[in-house]
C-alpha positions as CSV (number, residue, x, y, z in Angstrom):
1,M,36.8,66.2,-144.4
2,S,37.0,70.4,-144.9
3,E,33.2,71.9,-144.1
4,I,32.8,72.6,-147.9
5,V,33.7,69.3,-149.0
6,R,30.8,68.0,-146.1
7,V,28.1,70.4,-147.2
8,L,28.5,69.7,-150.9
9,K,28.9,65.7,-150.2
10,T,25.6,66.6,-147.7
11,L,23.4,68.1,-150.8
12,V,24.4,65.8,-153.0
13,A,22.9,62.7,-150.6
14,Y,19.8,64.7,-150.0
15,L,19.6,64.9,-153.9
16,K,19.4,61.3,-154.1
17,R,16.6,61.1,-151.4
18,P,13.2,62.3,-152.4
19,D,12.0,61.4,-149.3
20,L,13.9,63.7,-147.3
21,Y,13.6,66.2,-149.5
22,P,11.3,68.3,-146.8
23,E,14.0,67.7,-144.4
24,L,16.2,69.5,-146.6
25,G,14.1,72.7,-146.7
26,R,14.1,73.1,-143.2
27,K,17.6,72.7,-143.2
28,I,18.4,75.3,-145.4
29,V,15.7,77.9,-143.5
30,K,17.4,76.6,-140.3
31,N,20.6,77.3,-141.4
32,T,20.1,80.6,-143.2
33,I,16.9,82.7,-142.2
34,N,16.8,80.9,-138.8
35,R,20.9,80.5,-138.1
36,G,20.4,82.3,-134.7
37,N,17.9,79.9,-133.1
38,A,20.2,76.7,-132.3
39,F,21.1,78.8,-129.0
40,K,17.6,81.1,-128.8
41,G,17.6,81.9,-124.6
42,K,21.0,79.3,-124.1
43,E,22.6,82.0,-120.8
44,K,18.9,82.1,-119.3
45,T,18.5,78.1,-119.7
46,N,22.0,77.4,-118.3
47,S,22.2,80.2,-115.5
48,W,18.6,78.1,-114.3
49,A,19.9,74.5,-115.0
50,S,23.2,74.9,-113.2
51,S,21.3,76.7,-109.8
52,N,18.7,73.1,-110.0
53,A,20.8,70.6,-111.0
54,I,21.1,67.5,-109.2
55,S,23.3,63.9,-109.8
56,Q,22.2,61.0,-112.2
57,K,21.6,59.2,-108.9
58,E,20.2,61.5,-106.9
59,A,17.2,62.4,-109.7
60,V,16.6,58.4,-110.0
61,S,16.2,57.9,-106.4
62,Q,14.4,61.0,-106.1
63,L,12.0,60.4,-109.3
64,F,11.4,56.7,-109.2
65,G,12.6,55.3,-105.4
66,L,15.7,53.3,-107.1
67,D,19.2,52.7,-107.0
68,I,21.5,53.3,-109.9
69,N,24.3,51.1,-108.8
70,P,22.9,47.7,-110.3
71,F,22.7,48.8,-113.6
72,Q,26.5,48.9,-114.3
73,S,27.1,45.2,-112.8
74,E,24.4,43.7,-114.2
75,Y,25.4,44.5,-118.0
76,Q,29.0,44.7,-117.4
77,E,29.7,42.2,-120.2
78,I,27.3,43.8,-122.4
79,L,28.5,47.2,-122.2
80,R,31.9,46.6,-122.4
81,T,31.3,44.9,-125.6
82,S,29.8,47.7,-126.9
83,A,31.9,50.3,-126.0
84,Q,34.4,48.0,-127.9
85,K,32.3,48.1,-130.6
86,E,31.9,51.8,-130.4
87,K,36.0,52.6,-130.2
88,E,36.5,50.0,-133.6
89,C,33.3,51.8,-135.6
90,P,35.0,54.1,-138.5
91,I,32.0,56.3,-138.0
92,K,32.4,58.9,-135.5
93,M,29.0,59.9,-133.5
94,G,27.3,61.0,-130.3
95,G,28.8,59.0,-127.6
96,A,26.8,57.2,-124.6
97,G,24.4,59.8,-122.2
98,A,22.9,59.0,-118.8
99,L,21.9,55.4,-119.4
100,E,20.6,54.8,-116.1
101,L,18.5,57.5,-116.1
102,I,17.0,56.3,-119.0
103,Y,17.0,52.5,-117.9
104,Y,15.6,52.8,-114.5
105,A,12.6,55.3,-116.2
106,C,11.5,52.3,-118.2
107,E,11.5,50.0,-114.5
108,F,9.8,52.5,-113.3
109,T,6.8,52.4,-115.5
110,N,7.1,49.2,-116.5
111,A,7.5,50.5,-119.9
112,K,6.0,48.3,-122.5
113,N,6.2,51.2,-125.6
114,V,9.1,54.1,-125.6
115,V,9.6,56.2,-128.1
116,E,13.1,58.3,-128.7
117,T,14.5,60.6,-131.0
118,G,18.3,60.2,-132.0
119,V,19.9,56.8,-132.2
120,A,23.4,57.4,-133.4
121,Y,25.5,54.4,-132.0
122,G,22.2,53.2,-130.1
123,W,23.7,53.7,-126.1
124,S,20.2,55.5,-125.3
125,S,18.4,52.7,-127.3
126,L,20.8,49.8,-125.9
127,A,19.8,51.1,-122.4
128,A,15.7,51.6,-122.9
129,L,16.1,47.8,-124.8
130,F,17.6,46.3,-121.5
131,S,14.5,47.1,-119.6
132,L,11.8,46.4,-122.8
133,E,13.2,42.8,-123.2
134,K,11.7,41.8,-120.0
135,R,8.2,42.7,-120.6
136,N,8.6,41.9,-124.8
137,G,7.9,45.5,-125.4
138,T,8.9,47.7,-128.4
139,L,11.0,50.7,-128.9
140,Y,9.9,53.1,-131.1
141,S,13.3,55.0,-132.4
142,S,13.5,58.2,-135.2
143,D,16.9,59.1,-136.9
144,M,18.0,60.8,-139.4
145,P,20.4,59.1,-142.1
146,Y,23.9,60.0,-141.7
147,L,24.4,61.4,-145.1
148,A,27.8,63.2,-145.2
149,Q,29.4,60.0,-143.6
150,D,27.9,57.2,-145.5
151,G,27.2,56.0,-141.9
152,D,23.8,54.6,-142.3
153,Q,24.9,51.0,-141.7
154,Y,26.4,51.8,-138.2
155,V,23.4,53.4,-136.9
156,G,22.6,51.3,-133.7
157,Y,26.1,49.8,-133.8
158,V,26.2,49.0,-129.9
159,V,23.0,47.2,-129.8
160,P,23.4,43.2,-129.9
161,E,21.5,41.8,-132.2
162,N,19.3,39.8,-129.9
163,L,17.5,43.0,-128.8
164,K,17.0,44.3,-132.2
165,K,13.1,42.4,-132.3
166,F,12.5,44.5,-129.7
167,W,13.6,47.5,-131.8
168,K,11.4,49.1,-134.5
169,L,13.9,52.1,-136.4
170,F,12.6,54.8,-138.5
171,R,15.3,56.8,-140.6
172,F,13.7,59.9,-141.4
173,A,13.7,63.7,-139.7
174,D,11.5,64.0,-136.6
175,K,8.7,65.5,-138.6
176,E,8.1,62.9,-140.5
177,S,9.0,59.8,-138.6
178,L,7.0,61.0,-135.8
179,P,3.5,60.6,-137.4
180,K,4.3,57.5,-138.5
181,I,5.3,56.0,-135.0
182,F,2.1,57.2,-133.1
183,A,0.1,56.1,-136.4
184,D,2.2,52.4,-135.5
185,Q,1.5,53.2,-131.4
186,P,-0.2,56.1,-130.0
187,T,0.6,56.2,-126.3
188,F,4.0,55.9,-124.3
189,D,5.4,55.1,-121.1
190,V,9.0,56.9,-121.8
191,V,10.2,59.7,-124.2
192,H,13.3,60.3,-124.5
193,Y,14.5,63.5,-127.0
194,D,17.9,63.5,-128.5
195,S,17.7,64.7,-132.0
196,D,17.2,68.5,-133.6
197,K,18.9,70.5,-131.9
198,S,17.2,74.0,-132.6
199,Y,15.2,75.4,-131.1
200,N,12.0,75.3,-133.1
201,G,12.8,71.6,-133.7
202,R,12.7,70.6,-129.8
203,Y,10.1,72.6,-129.4
204,W,7.5,71.1,-131.8
205,A,8.5,67.7,-131.1
206,Y,8.3,68.4,-127.1
207,N,4.7,69.4,-127.8
208,E,4.1,66.1,-130.1
209,L,5.5,63.8,-127.6
210,Y,4.1,65.2,-124.7
211,K,0.5,64.8,-126.3
212,H,1.3,60.8,-126.6
213,L,3.2,60.8,-123.1
214,R,0.6,58.4,-120.7
215,I,-0.4,59.9,-117.5
216,G,2.7,58.6,-115.1
217,G,5.1,58.6,-117.8
218,V,8.8,59.5,-118.0
219,F,9.8,62.1,-120.5
220,I,13.3,62.8,-120.6
221,S,15.5,65.1,-122.9
222,D,18.7,65.7,-123.1
223,D,21.8,68.2,-124.0
224,I,18.7,71.0,-122.7
225,G,20.9,73.9,-122.2
226,D,21.6,74.1,-126.0
227,N,19.3,76.8,-126.0
228,S,15.8,77.4,-123.7
229,A,12.8,75.2,-125.4
230,Y,12.9,72.7,-122.5
231,Q,13.1,75.2,-119.7
232,D,9.9,77.4,-121.5
233,F,7.9,74.5,-122.8
234,C,8.3,73.1,-118.9
235,E,7.3,76.9,-118.0
236,K,4.4,77.4,-120.6
237,N,3.1,73.6,-119.3
238,N,3.8,74.4,-115.7
239,I,5.8,71.1,-115.1
240,A,8.0,71.0,-112.9
241,T,11.0,69.3,-113.9
242,T,14.3,67.8,-112.3
243,V,17.6,68.8,-113.8
244,V,20.1,66.3,-113.9
245,E,23.9,67.3,-114.6
246,F,25.7,64.7,-116.2
247,E,29.2,64.9,-118.3
248,G,29.2,68.8,-118.3
249,K,25.9,68.5,-119.7
250,Y,21.8,68.9,-118.3
251,V,19.3,66.5,-118.8
252,G,15.7,67.5,-118.0
253,V,13.2,64.9,-117.1
254,F,9.8,64.5,-115.3
255,I,6.9,62.3,-114.7
256,K,3.6,63.1,-116.3
């Protein structure tokens, strides 16, 4: 699909969804007036992250006192089935991230309520749901429709049906989804951010999510090397964060 066709298809899809007009307006501003916002402070943060990064295994051990090795063996069959489903999916979305980090954050906090932004295939959702199922907990997810790809039906594609009863999925941009989520559940044990990649989008969401994270809860953000939003947020709030290097990218995590 050419870029022009993709943009036109996306615009038409937005125009058919009045409930998404606020996000359309924000995207227009982001891609015109604030075009450089996505990479603000990127060089600074990548230098900082690379000099502080540790492995996922080290992070889980240091922060939670847990070993990540049992995860892959305990959930081997489901993970294999989910990986096959991803291969067969006709729509291409974001792949799996630091699943063990998410799962053991939920185990460490005995999580009953988790909020995440960004779903795609549902790998991060799956990791959280593995833990939440044990306590009859709930995962609240915010994810924009895949307007350019007609991919709505494939969001959360790798999540087995039996786990979906523990899951509430809100199909709007974060600025619309998060207030709805917080109205349903005001306090969370674990926060996982992986949606709007812009500096402004991240910084706004970090502040909102942090306010609703309980003391002792775990905050996780993917792709913190895209810009300096995460680093700036932690420094402004005097947060000592751990940086995890995972498959060439950086993940930020801290206990509140």
